[in-house]
C-alpha positions, 0 to 999 in steps of 0.5 A: 676328813678335814676340819675348818673352824669346826666345819667338817669336810670330806676331801676326795683324793687326799690322804691322812696327814696331807696338806692340800688345796681343795675345791668345794664340790657341794654336799653329800649326806649333809657334809661339805665335800671337796676335791683335791686340786693340789698337794702341798705336803704329800703323805709318805704313802702317796704314789702316782695313780697309774690310771689316766682317768683317776680323779675323774672317773668315779670307780676308784678312790685310792689309787694314789695310796700305796697298797699297804696303806690302803689295807691299813686304812680299810682296817681303820674304817672297819674298826671305827664302824665297830666302835660306833656300834659299841663293839671292839674289832678283835685285835687279831683280825687279819687283813687279807690283801692281794699279791697283785691288786690289779686286773681282778674284776671278772665282771664290769658294767659300762655305760653307753655314750654317743659321741660325734665319732659314734658309740663308746662305753665308759663309767659315770664321772665322780658324783655325776650322771655324765658318762666318761668314755674309757679305753682302759681300766686297770682293775678289770680283766684285760679280756674285758678291756679288749672287748669294749672297742669291739662292742662299740664298733659293732654298734656303730657299723650296724647303726644301732640306736638307744644303747644304755649299758653293757655288762660283761663277765669273763670265765676265769679259766675259760674263753667264755665272755658273757654279755648283756646289752641294754638297748632302748629300741625295739627290733634291734638286730641282736643276732646280727650284732652278736655275730659281728662282735664274735668276728671282732673277738675271735679269741673269745667264746661269746655267751649270751645265756650263762657261763661256767665258774669253776673253783675247788673242783666244783662247777657253777652256772652263772647268768648276767642277771644273778650276782657273782663276786667280781674278784674271783681270786679274792672270792676264794680267799673270802670263802676259805676264811668263812669256811674256816670260821664255820667249821661245818661238821659231818652231822650238822645242818647249816642255813645259808641266807641270801644264798644267791646261786649257791656257791657258798651253799655247795662249798659248805655242803661238802663238809656237813649233813645238809644245807638249807639255802634261802634266796629271794631272786627267782632266777638265782633260786633256779640256778642254785638248784641247778648248781646243787644238782651239777655238784651232787650237793645236799642243798635245799632251796627255800625261796623268799625274803629271809625274814619271811622264810625264817618264820617258818623254820623250827627251832633246833633244825639247824646247827649253824648259819652263814649269811652274806646279805646285800650292802643294806644288811639284814632287816631287823625282823631277820636278825630277830628270827636268827636270835630266836633260832639260836644256832650255835654258830653264825658266820656273817659275811658283809660288803658294808662295814657300817651295816655289818657292825650294826647287825653284829651288835644286834646279835650280841644283844641277842645273846651271841659273842664275837669270836673271830673276824677278818677283813678281805680286800675284794676291791683294791684301789676302791673304798669298798670293804668286805669283812667276815665275823664268827659269832657263837651263842653265849 
């Protein structure tokens, strides 16, 4: 952020304390935006970004900062979000980073672009709908990077038309490569295409329906149309932090809201009497019930919007709540229902500091107190932040 005669500018690819030359790039959310074109006085935390697309691709924003400084900046972002909501981030809130903050994504979505030489895959350019073709991406699993040319080559050989995007997910501990190609063309040769890609990727097991995700002696089925944490290594760190805060007891019944395919539900159920999982996505509910059976977990699914389902939950049915909503956070009605139910402990996991702070402040007004918090760096090299907080009923 920079100021010029009272005018606020958001300056991409600069670091706090630097003097840079920047080029105006329009406005974003009512604020003037600029992009750094030359660094005149660099920060001691500045490093050379290893990715040749950094500054053009819109995927990463922080490769020019040392990883230690990235973690410092993310703690500052969370603390400021909490302060704006009238809260104080606990001073002992840990920032849990990665030993190796590269090659961590097990899932990637790539846009298709037709060039003179044929189809290629890439990402949207910074603040643009235009697609930047890429040959490498240092934050994705290498198996995903190696697969991209094979999917493009097969499309070119079969003269496919109407390609839109490609979603790839790799099994962390297996050979499976789950794929989904969106094609705006009827009657395309899907089986022939898959066969050719498999020939080009002999080391991978090409999967088009579901794959396995294993951790802590548990097994889950994952589909392309259901959510999965893209950073498998940090997913384990996040789940451990959340479970350490929740501390489920053998006699307790726990609510898991926005439960998805049940990864948290099943993990929690191993330490408590039962888990009631609430999820809106019908496919996720179907997979969640399957995952509960696979792991012999005491998990019951209630399908529907969280705010709607909670209206039918009686007082005293659950001792604790864990929730991991989407970026927009909880609807006010969902927060109101949580306050009504008055569970003794609430563990709130979030991928957006501003809505996290907003909802926590609402819970505090409803009679809860913040006891612990942690920041988990699920997305190194980017501005995205995951955080988790424990609240207890006053």
